[in-house]
GUMIVEX-562562 format. One record per residue (C-alpha): residue in one letter; residue number from 1; z, y, x. Coordinates in Angstrom, 2 decimals. Layout:
<pts>
  residuo  num       zz       yy       xx
        A  NUM        Z        Y        X
...
</pts>
This chain:
<pts>
  residuo  num       zz       yy       xx
        M    1   103.95    69.00    96.03
        N    2   105.01    69.47    92.43
        A    3   108.31    70.97    91.33
        L    4   110.22    70.80    88.11
        L    5   110.05    73.70    85.72
        W    6   112.99    74.01    83.38
        N    7   112.75    76.27    80.37
        W    8   115.30    76.30    77.59
        S    9   113.64    77.23    74.32
        L   10   114.30    76.84    70.62
        T   11   113.17    73.26    70.91
        G   12   115.05    72.39    74.07
        L   13   114.44    71.71    77.72
        F   14   111.02    70.73    78.96
        L   15   109.30    70.15    82.28
        L   16   106.14    71.52    83.82
        S   17   104.35    71.19    87.16
        I   18   103.26    74.09    89.35
        L   19   100.84    73.93    92.26
        A   20    99.81    76.14    95.18
        D   21    99.02    79.88    95.30
        G   22    95.64    81.52    95.13
        V   23    94.35    84.30    97.40
        M   24    94.26    88.02    96.55
        G   25    90.94    89.87    96.77
        S   26    90.04    93.13    98.57
        D   27    90.25    96.55    96.90
        E   28    87.93    99.50    96.44
        M   29    88.74   102.72    94.56
        D   30    86.48   103.44    91.60
        L   31    87.46   105.61    88.62
        F   32    90.06   108.35    88.03
        N   33    91.38   109.83    84.81
        N   34    94.51   111.58    83.53
        F   35    96.49   109.74    80.85
        S   36    99.52   111.05    78.93
        G   37   100.66   113.26    81.80
        T   38   100.53   110.44    84.36
        N   39    97.67   109.97    86.82
        V   40    96.00   106.67    86.00
        F   41    93.23   105.15    88.11
        Q   42    90.93   102.17    87.65
        K   43    89.91   100.62    90.95
        Q   44    87.85    97.60    91.90
        D   45    89.66    94.44    93.07
        D   46    87.25    91.58    93.80
        G   47    84.88    93.00    91.21
        A   48    87.49    93.65    88.51
        D   49    89.11    96.92    87.46
        V   50    92.80    97.28    88.38
        L   51    95.11    99.83    86.81
        M   52    96.57   102.41    89.23
        V   53    99.44   104.61    88.04
        G   54   100.80   107.81    89.58
        L   55   104.37   108.76    90.45
        T   56   106.71   110.82    88.26
        L   57   109.77   112.36    89.92
        V   58   112.99   112.85    87.92
        Q   59   113.91   116.36    89.04
        T   60   116.95   116.55    86.75
        A   61   118.52   113.53    88.47
        A   62   119.75   115.62    91.42
        A   63   122.27   117.41    89.22
        E   64   123.70   114.03    88.25
        G   65   123.96   112.86    91.86
        A   66   121.32   110.20    91.14
        V   67   119.45   110.42    94.42
        C   68   117.81   108.23    97.07
        L   69   119.44   107.40   100.40
        D   70   118.20   110.69   101.89
        G   71   119.19   112.80    98.88
        S   72   115.70   113.11    97.38
        V   73   115.21   112.62    93.64
        P   74   114.16   109.20    92.26
        G   75   110.85   108.39    90.66
        Y   76   108.90   105.98    88.49
        H   77   105.35   105.12    87.45
        L   78   104.67   105.21    83.70
        Y   79   101.73   103.79    81.76
        R   80   101.73   104.55    78.03
        G   81   101.38   101.73    75.53
        Y   82    99.08   101.84    72.55
        G   83    98.28   100.09    69.29
        S   84   100.70    97.30    68.44
        G   85   102.49    97.89    71.76
        A   86   103.12   101.61    71.30
        N   87   106.83   101.07    70.59
        N   88   107.41    98.23    73.05
        W   89   108.59    98.75    76.63
        I   90   108.58    96.87    79.94
        I   91   110.74    98.33    82.70
        Q   92   110.28    96.88    86.17
        L   93   112.79    97.53    88.95
        Q   94   110.95    97.57    92.27
        G   95   112.15    95.39    95.15
        G   96   112.20    95.81    98.90
        A   97   115.16    94.02   100.54
        W   98   118.42    95.85   101.37
        C   99   120.14    97.81   104.13
        D  100   123.27    96.13   105.46
        S  101   124.63    98.65   107.97
        I  102   124.80   102.40   108.49
        E  103   122.11   102.16   111.17
        D  104   119.89   100.09   108.90
        C  105   120.33   102.56   106.01
        Q  106   119.60   105.49   108.35
        N  107   116.32   103.87   109.31
        R  108   115.58   103.03   105.69
        K  109   116.05   106.59   104.46
        R  110   113.07   107.56   106.61
        S  111   110.80   105.20   104.67
        R  112   109.31   104.83   101.20
        V  113   112.27   102.63   100.16
        G  114   114.78   105.32   101.09
        S  115   113.10   108.59   100.19
        S  116   110.85   109.64    97.33
        T  117   109.16   112.12    99.70
        L  118   107.56   109.13   101.44
        M  119   106.63   107.01    98.41
        E  120   102.99   106.04    98.15
        T  121   101.19   106.89    94.93
        P  122    99.46   105.64    92.87
        I  123   100.44   101.96    92.78
        E  124    98.75    98.91    91.28
        F  125    99.78    97.54    87.89
        K  126    98.89    93.83    87.90
        G  127   100.18    90.65    86.32
        I  128   102.86    91.45    83.75
        L  129   101.99    95.15    84.22
        S  130    98.27    94.67    83.61
        N  131    96.55    96.43    80.70
        K  132    94.10    93.56    80.25
        A  133    94.69    91.10    77.41
        A  134    93.05    88.22    79.30
        E  135    95.41    88.67    82.25
        N  136    98.53    89.66    80.32
        P  137    98.13    88.53    76.69
        D  138   101.62    89.29    75.37
        F  139   102.38    92.60    77.08
        Y  140    99.02    94.22    77.96
        N  141    99.37    97.18    75.55
        W  142   103.11    97.83    76.02
        N  143   104.57   100.93    77.64
        K  144   105.25    99.99    81.28
        A  145   107.38   101.76    83.85
        V  146   108.01   100.75    87.46
        V  147   111.23   102.29    88.80
        R  148   110.96   102.97    92.52
        Y  149   113.60   101.44    94.77
        C  150   115.22   103.84    97.23
        D  151   118.95   103.00    97.37
        G  152   118.97    99.80    99.46
        A  153   121.44    97.86    97.29
        S  154   119.59    96.61    94.21
        F  155   120.36    99.68    92.06
        S  156   124.09    98.93    92.36
        G  157   125.82   101.48    94.59
        D  158   127.79   104.56    93.56
        S  159   129.24   106.10    96.70
        E  160   128.25   108.20    99.70
        N  161   128.81   108.54   103.41
        K  162   129.02   112.28   104.02
        T  163   129.39   111.92   107.78
        E  164   126.14   109.97   108.05
        Q  165   124.43   111.96   105.25
        L  166   123.71   108.83   103.23
        Q  167   123.72   108.58    99.45
        F  168   124.40   105.17    97.92
        R  169   123.58   105.98    94.30
        G  170   121.48   103.11    92.99
        K  171   123.40   102.68    89.76
        R  172   123.10   106.38    88.98
        I  173   119.38   106.23    89.74
        F  174   118.94   103.43    87.22
        L  175   120.79   105.35    84.51
        A  176   119.02   108.66    85.25
        V  177   115.57   107.09    85.07
        M  178   116.48   105.29    81.84
        E  179   117.66   108.61    80.38
        D  180   114.33   110.21    81.30
        L  181   112.36   107.34    79.73
        I  182   114.47   107.44    76.59
        A  183   113.53   111.10    76.24
        K  184   109.87   110.12    76.64
        G  185   109.91   107.69    73.73
        M  186   111.85   104.60    74.81
        C  187   114.48   105.57    72.23
        H  188   112.00   104.32    69.59
        A  189   111.55   100.91    71.22
        K  190   111.31    97.94    68.89
        Q  191   111.12    95.47    71.78
        A  192   112.09    95.91    75.44
        L  193   112.03    93.76    78.57
        L  194   113.77    94.66    81.83
        N  195   112.39    92.83    84.83
        G  196   112.26    93.17    88.58
        C  197   110.90    91.50    91.70
        S  198   112.91    90.32    94.72
        S  199   115.85    92.70    95.28
        G  200   114.63    94.29    92.05
        G  201   114.95    90.86    90.43
        L  202   118.59    90.77    91.51
        A  203   118.93    94.29    90.08
        A  204   117.46    93.11    86.76
        I  205   120.34    90.63    86.53
        L  206   123.00    93.14    87.59
        R  207   121.75    95.90    85.25
        C  208   120.70    93.65    82.36
        D  209   123.63    94.32    80.04
        D  210   123.57    98.03    80.96
        F  211   119.93    98.11    79.88
        S  212   120.71    96.33    76.62
        S  213   123.47    98.82    75.81
        L  214   120.92   101.65    75.71
        F  215   119.37   100.34    72.50
        P  216   120.51    99.75    68.91
        H  217   121.12    96.16    67.83
        T  218   117.84    96.25    65.90
        T  219   115.86    96.38    69.15
        K  220   114.96    93.05    70.74
        V  221   116.12    93.37    74.35
        K  222   115.76    90.72    77.05
        C  223   115.68    90.61    80.86
        M  224   113.74    88.67    83.48
        S  225   114.44    88.19    87.18
        D  226   111.35    87.45    89.28
        A  227   112.12    86.01    92.74
        G  228   115.62    87.46    92.48
        F  229   117.61    84.23    92.49
        F  230   118.84    84.43    96.07
        L  231   120.91    81.37    96.82
        D  232   124.14    81.39    98.85
        A  233   122.57    78.89   101.22
        V  234   123.33    77.35   104.60
        D  235   120.61    78.01   107.17
        I  236   119.17    75.47   109.61
        S  237   121.86    76.27   112.20
        G  238   124.68    75.64   109.73
        A  239   125.49    79.35   109.33
        R  240   125.13    81.48   106.22
        S  241   122.66    84.16   107.27
        I  242   122.09    85.66   103.84
        R  243   125.84    85.78   103.09
        R  244   126.36    87.68   106.33
        M  245   123.67    90.17   105.31
        Y  246   125.01    90.51   101.76
        S  247   128.49    91.15   103.13
        G  248   127.02    94.03   105.12
        V  249   125.33    95.47   102.02
        V  250   128.49    95.20    99.91
        N  251   130.75    96.74   102.56
        T  252   128.34    99.49   103.65
        Q  253   127.77   100.74   100.11
        G  254   131.19    99.94    98.62
        L  255   129.77    97.64    95.96
        Q  256   133.17    96.06    95.30
        N  257   133.69    98.94    92.86
        T  258   130.46    98.43    90.89
        L  259   129.80    94.68    90.82
        P  260   130.63    92.82    87.57
        R  261   134.36    92.61    87.04
        T  262   133.88    89.31    85.24
        C  263   133.05    88.00    88.72
        T  264   135.17    90.12    91.09
        S  265   138.27    89.25    89.09
        H  266   138.19    85.76    90.62
        L  267   135.66    85.83    93.51
        D  268   135.20    88.06    96.56
        P  269   132.71    90.94    96.17
        T  270   130.08    89.36    98.46
        S  271   130.02    86.22    96.29
        C  272   129.45    88.47    93.27
        F  273   126.22    89.80    94.78
        F  274   124.75    86.30    94.51
        P  275   123.02    85.61    91.15
        Q  276   124.45    82.08    90.87
        N  277   127.92    83.59    90.39
        I  278   126.98    86.19    87.77
        I  279   124.15    84.86    85.59
        N  280   126.45    82.90    83.29
        Q  281   128.34    86.08    82.39
        V  282   125.23    88.07    81.39
        K  283   125.35    88.54    77.60
        T  284   121.74    89.62    77.13
        P  285   119.05    86.88    77.04
        L  286   117.82    86.31    80.58
        F  287   114.85    84.50    82.12
        I  288   114.82    83.27    85.73
        L  289   111.33    83.10    87.28
        N  290   111.53    81.80    90.84
        S  291   109.97    79.49    93.37
        A  292   112.13    76.64    94.63
        F  293   110.27    77.17    97.92
        D  294   110.59    80.95    97.88
        S  295   108.75    82.22   100.96
        W  296   111.15    85.12   101.60
        Q  297   114.22    82.90   101.41
        I  298   112.67    80.27   103.70
        E  299   111.83    82.91   106.31
        N  300   114.95    85.07   106.05
        S  301   117.75    82.90   104.68
        I  302   116.96    79.28   105.61
        A  303   115.18    79.70   108.95
        P  304   115.61    83.29   110.18
        P  305   114.93    83.96   113.89
        S  306   118.69    84.09   114.57
        A  307   119.01    80.46   113.39
        D  308   115.80    79.30   115.07
        P  309   115.77    80.66   118.65
        S  310   113.30    77.98   119.77
        G  311   110.83    78.89   117.05
        S  312   110.51    75.28   115.88
        W  313   110.49    76.43   112.25
        H  314   107.98    79.24   112.72
        N  315   104.96    77.45   111.21
        C  316   107.03    76.18   108.31
        S  317   108.73    79.49   107.48
        S  318   105.68    81.71   108.01
        S  319   102.92    79.58   106.46
        F  320   104.61    76.56   104.82
        K  321   103.16    74.16   107.40
        C  322   106.24    71.97   107.58
        N  323   106.94    68.58   109.11
        T  324   108.74    65.76   107.30
        S  325   112.28    66.70   108.37
        Q  326   111.69    70.34   107.49
        M  327   110.43    69.39   104.04
        Q  328   113.51    67.26   103.54
        F  329   115.69    70.29   104.34
        L  330   113.70    72.43   101.91
        E  331   113.95    69.73    99.24
        G  332   117.72    70.00    99.60
        F  333   117.41    73.76    99.06
        R  334   115.31    73.17    95.94
        M  335   117.90    70.77    94.51
        S  336   120.69    73.27    95.25
        M  337   118.79    75.92    93.33
        L  338   118.27    73.67    90.31
        D  339   121.93    72.63    90.41
        A  340   123.05    76.27    90.48
        L  341   121.00    76.89    87.33
        K  342   122.23    73.93    85.27
        T  343   124.91    75.73    83.28
        F  344   122.65    78.75    82.77
        S  345   119.84    76.54    81.41
        M  346   122.09    75.10    78.72
        S  347   122.29    78.38    76.79
        S  348   119.60    78.59    74.10
        K  349   119.13    82.34    74.69
        N  350   118.09    81.87    78.32
        G  351   114.91    80.61    79.96
        M  352   113.72    79.57    83.38
        Y  353   110.51    78.70    85.20
        I  354   111.04    77.22    88.65
        S  355   107.80    76.87    90.60
        S  356   106.95    74.84    93.69
        R  357   104.56    77.47    95.05
        W  358   105.22    78.88    98.51
        A  359   105.45    82.44    97.23
        H  360   107.75    85.38    96.62
        C  361   107.37    87.43    93.43
        L  362   105.15    85.84    90.82
        A  363   104.93    88.04    87.71
        G  364   103.28    91.01    89.41
        R  365   100.30    89.08    90.76
        K  366    97.12    88.25    88.89
        D  367    96.65    84.99    90.81
        T  368   100.01    83.60    89.68
        W  369   100.61    85.37    86.35
        S  370    97.23    85.29    84.60
        P  371    96.77    82.36    82.16
        G  372    93.18    82.09    83.37
        N  373    94.36    81.31    86.89
        S  374    96.42    78.23    86.08
        Q  375    96.05    75.47    88.65
        P  376    95.06    71.86    87.87
        G  377    98.14    70.01    86.66
        E  378    99.82    73.06    85.15
        D  379   100.67    72.28    81.55
        T  380   101.70    75.88    80.83
        G  381   101.26    78.96    83.01
        M  382   104.14    81.33    83.65
        A  383   102.73    84.13    81.48
        V  384   102.67    81.77    78.51
        A  385   106.13    80.39    79.30
        V  386   107.68    83.86    79.54
        G  387   105.91    84.96    76.35
        D  388   107.04    81.85    74.47
        W  389   110.63    82.54    75.54
        Y  390   110.56    86.25    74.76
        F  391   108.99    85.89    71.31
        E  392   110.88    82.64    70.59
        R  393   107.72    80.74    69.82
        A  394   108.17    77.05    69.12
        F  395   106.62    74.59    71.57
</pts>
C-alpha cells in the first residue's frame, strides 16, 4: 500500500510514495579505537562497519538538579565531526516511551531509561547518525550527540516526589547536556539540527525553540521529529487509550507547569502533550518524519490489549497482517494524521515526510534512511527529502 508524502519546500507541496520496510542484519564486534575523548568502535553489521560510540556522563549536572529519575547524573554519546562538518551539529534526543504513574516511574528508575548507572554503552550510530557518506550524504561528517533518555516525560518535567524518591527533571537534563556540549564546541556551530525518535521525537518538538535560543541568529537551526507525532486518537473500543496514558504522565510529573503556555492558555495540559496541538506554535523550522501506519501507535494507541481483550487485532497490531475492516480503520487513522498536519504543512519553513511503512522510528535505521536502500516506487528517499528541506535545495 502506498501513502502520500507531503513536504513543503521552497517550490511548494509535492507527493511521494513509500513502500515496505527492509530487514536489519546481525552484528559482530570488530575494531576499537579512542576518538576525541569518547570511546568509538567500528563493528560489523551484515558485513559493513557500524559506528559505536561510548557514554559521557555530565557530572556537573547534579549540582543543577538535572538528574535522572533515580537521582543519577545524565549522559550522552558524542562523535566529533570533521572537515566541512566540523562546525555543524546534530543532537538526537533518545526515546523510550513514558511513565504514567508513581509505580510505573519507580519501576522505570531501575532500568536504563531511568538511571544512568544502568545505561548500556557503547551504542550504534546508524542512519542520520552514520559517519558514512553513502548512507548519510548530508550529515555524515557532522558532530553528533545522542542524549540519553532517563526522565520518563520527553525531557519536559521539572519537579520531584520526595516521598517516593523520584526526580522528574527532564527539562533540566536537556539544558544541562546542552550546556556541556556548548562548552565542548557547539558554541561555534554554523548549522545545527535537533532531532529525536519516538518520545524523543515528541521532545524534539517541545524543546525545539529552547534549542534554537542557544545559538546566535547567524546559526542555521532547525528541528526534526522522527516518529514523534502521536495522535490523540480513538482506539478500536471507542476509548482514548493514549490520552489516558498521557494524562497520567502529565499529572504524575506536574507537566502543566512546563508545557507550552501558547497551548495551555486555551487547552488542558494533557491536550498540550499531543504534537497536533503545539506544532503550529513552534517558531523554529520543523520537519515531521512519521509513518501513517506507525507500528507503536497501532499496537499501543489504536489496538492496545485493553481495547482488544479477544485478541482479534493481534496479528494486525504486531505484524501488520490486517484484514479488510482493520485496514479501513487504519486508513481512517492515516487520514486523521494528514488532516492534523494540514495547517502545519502550509508554512514554507516546515517540512514533512509521511510514510506508509509499518515502522516506528525511521531516521536512525540504515534500511529506511540510506538513499541506497530506497524501495521501488520511491521517487525520493527520506534522507534526500530531509536534506533538501534543511539546506533549502530547490526541487
